[in-house]
C-alpha positions as CSV (number, residue, x, y, z in Angstrom):
1,M,113.6,40.9,11.0
2,K,113.6,41.9,7.5
3,A,117.4,42.3,8.0
4,F,117.6,38.6,9.5
5,I,115.8,37.1,6.7
6,R,118.2,38.7,4.2
7,I,120.9,37.4,6.0
8,L,119.6,34.0,6.5
9,T,119.0,33.8,2.7
10,A,122.5,35.1,1.8
11,T,123.9,32.6,4.4
12,C,121.9,29.7,2.6
13,L,123.3,30.8,-0.7
14,L,126.6,30.9,0.2
15,F,126.5,27.8,2.0
16,F,124.7,25.9,-1.0
17,A,127.7,26.9,-3.0
18,S,130.4,26.0,-0.8
19,S,128.7,22.5,-0.1
20,L,129.4,21.7,-3.7
21,F,133.3,21.4,-2.8
22,A,132.9,19.8,0.8
23,D,131.6,16.8,2.4
24,K,128.6,18.7,3.9
25,T,125.3,18.8,2.2
26,A,123.7,22.3,1.7
27,G,121.2,21.3,4.3
28,T,124.0,20.5,6.7
29,H,125.4,24.1,6.2
30,V,122.1,25.8,6.6
31,D,121.7,23.8,9.8
32,D,125.1,24.5,11.1
33,G,124.9,28.2,10.2
34,V,121.4,28.3,12.2
35,L,123.0,26.6,15.2
36,H,126.0,28.9,15.0
37,S,123.5,31.7,15.0
38,K,121.4,30.2,18.2
39,V,124.8,29.5,20.1
40,K,126.1,33.1,19.4
41,A,122.7,34.6,20.3
42,E,122.7,32.6,23.6
43,L,126.3,33.7,24.4
44,M,125.4,37.4,23.5
45,S,122.2,37.3,25.6
46,D,124.3,37.0,28.7
47,N,126.2,40.4,29.3
48,F,128.8,38.1,30.8
49,F,130.2,37.1,27.3
50,R,130.1,40.5,25.3
51,G,133.3,41.4,24.0
52,M,135.1,38.6,24.9
53,G,136.1,37.5,21.5
54,I,135.1,33.7,21.7
55,N,135.5,31.9,18.6
56,I,132.5,29.8,17.6
57,E,132.7,26.9,14.9
58,V,130.0,24.4,13.9
59,H,130.5,21.3,11.9
60,K,127.6,18.9,11.6
61,G,126.1,20.1,14.8
62,V,129.3,19.7,16.8
63,V,129.8,23.3,18.2
64,Q,133.4,24.4,19.2
65,L,134.2,27.3,21.5
66,A,137.8,28.6,21.5
67,G,139.8,31.4,23.0
68,F,141.3,32.8,26.2
69,V,139.2,33.8,29.3
70,E,140.1,35.1,32.5
71,K,138.2,32.8,35.0
72,Q,136.8,29.0,35.0
73,G,133.3,30.4,35.8
74,K,133.2,32.0,32.4
75,I,134.2,28.4,30.7
76,D,131.5,27.0,32.9
77,R,128.9,29.5,32.1
78,A,129.6,29.0,28.3
79,E,129.2,25.3,28.7
80,E,125.8,26.1,30.3
81,A,125.0,28.4,27.5
82,V,125.5,26.0,24.8
83,A,123.9,23.3,26.6
84,R,120.6,25.3,26.5
85,V,120.7,25.3,22.6
86,D,118.7,22.7,20.9
87,G,120.4,20.8,18.1
88,V,124.0,21.0,19.8
89,V,125.4,17.4,19.3
90,R,128.3,17.8,21.4
91,L,130.5,20.8,22.5
92,S,134.3,21.0,21.9
93,N,135.1,23.3,24.6
94,Q,138.7,24.9,23.8
95,L,138.3,27.5,26.2
96,H,141.3,28.2,27.9
97,L,142.4,30.3,31.2
98,R,144.7,33.1,30.4
99,S,148.2,32.7,32.0
100,G,149.0,35.7,34.2
101,T,148.4,39.4,33.2
102,R,149.6,41.1,30.0
103,T,151.6,44.3,29.5
104,A,150.6,46.3,26.7
105,G,153.9,45.4,25.0
106,Q,153.1,41.8,25.4
107,A,149.7,42.6,23.7
108,V,151.7,43.7,20.9
109,D,154.0,40.9,20.6
110,D,150.8,38.7,20.6
111,T,149.3,40.5,17.8
112,V,152.5,40.0,15.8
113,I,152.8,36.3,16.9
114,A,149.1,35.8,15.7
115,T,149.7,37.5,12.3
116,R,152.9,35.3,11.6
117,T,151.1,32.3,12.6
118,K,148.0,33.0,10.3
119,A,150.7,33.7,7.5
120,A,152.5,30.4,8.1
121,L,149.2,28.5,8.1
122,G,148.3,30.0,4.6
123,S,144.9,30.5,3.3
124,D,144.5,26.9,2.3
125,L,143.8,26.1,6.1
126,S,140.8,27.7,7.8
127,I,142.3,27.6,11.4
128,N,141.5,30.1,14.1
129,V,144.5,31.5,15.9
130,D,144.3,32.9,19.5
131,V,147.3,34.2,21.2
132,Y,147.7,35.2,24.9
133,N,151.1,35.7,26.5
134,G,152.9,34.0,23.8
135,E,150.5,31.0,24.1
136,V,148.9,30.1,20.8
137,L,145.7,28.3,20.3
138,L,144.8,27.1,17.3
139,S,141.3,25.6,17.0
140,G,138.5,24.9,14.3
141,F,137.9,21.8,12.3
142,V,140.1,20.3,9.4
143,D,139.2,17.5,6.9
144,H,142.1,15.3,7.4
145,E,144.8,14.6,10.2
146,D,147.5,15.5,7.8
147,E,146.1,19.2,7.7
148,K,146.1,19.1,11.6
149,T,149.6,18.0,11.6
150,K,150.4,20.8,8.8
151,A,149.1,23.4,10.8
152,I,150.9,22.2,14.0
153,E,154.5,22.0,12.2
154,A,153.8,25.5,10.7
155,T,153.2,27.1,13.9
156,K,156.3,25.5,15.6
157,K,158.2,27.5,12.9
158,V,156.9,30.8,14.3
159,K,159.1,32.6,16.6
160,H,158.6,33.7,20.1
161,I,155.7,31.3,20.8
162,N,156.0,30.0,24.3
163,K,153.4,27.2,24.2
164,I,151.1,25.8,21.3
165,I,147.4,24.7,22.4
166,T,146.0,22.3,19.7
167,G,142.2,22.7,19.6
168,I,141.8,21.5,16.2
169,E,139.6,18.8,15.7
170,I,139.2,16.4,12.6
171,A,135.8,17.3,10.8
172,E,133.7,13.5,10.9
């Protein structure tokens, strides 16, 4: 419990400081941080989701789940889990089914594609990048449409991508 309070305090301080440079208030950052923790806890309480690597982003109560999963049932269960969490304004479900099986070589290629894509996006865009069998999923929240366009255009320049899935949302 003490560790949770320390983490919550540090999170609050971090969110307060970052709110000075964003359109969110310190309170909104705290609320989103708490909501993020609740969603993650709800997903983790179901052993079904452990080790899946689902990205969770929250902006002003909008929860975005992103990543690649093997079965539609996992997408459905994730939606049900988020629906059980109080405070969720809306779910942006960017969970996608994995296409085919992946060899060890393809897994290495996917890691290279992810690294190159993150480098192409640069540090000024906070975008999640997931890759499976050469399919790139971009997700997260950006402030303006031009940032979304910039991310897509930068990703298009990366070699060996089979498909780009855009799950980026404009923060409202």
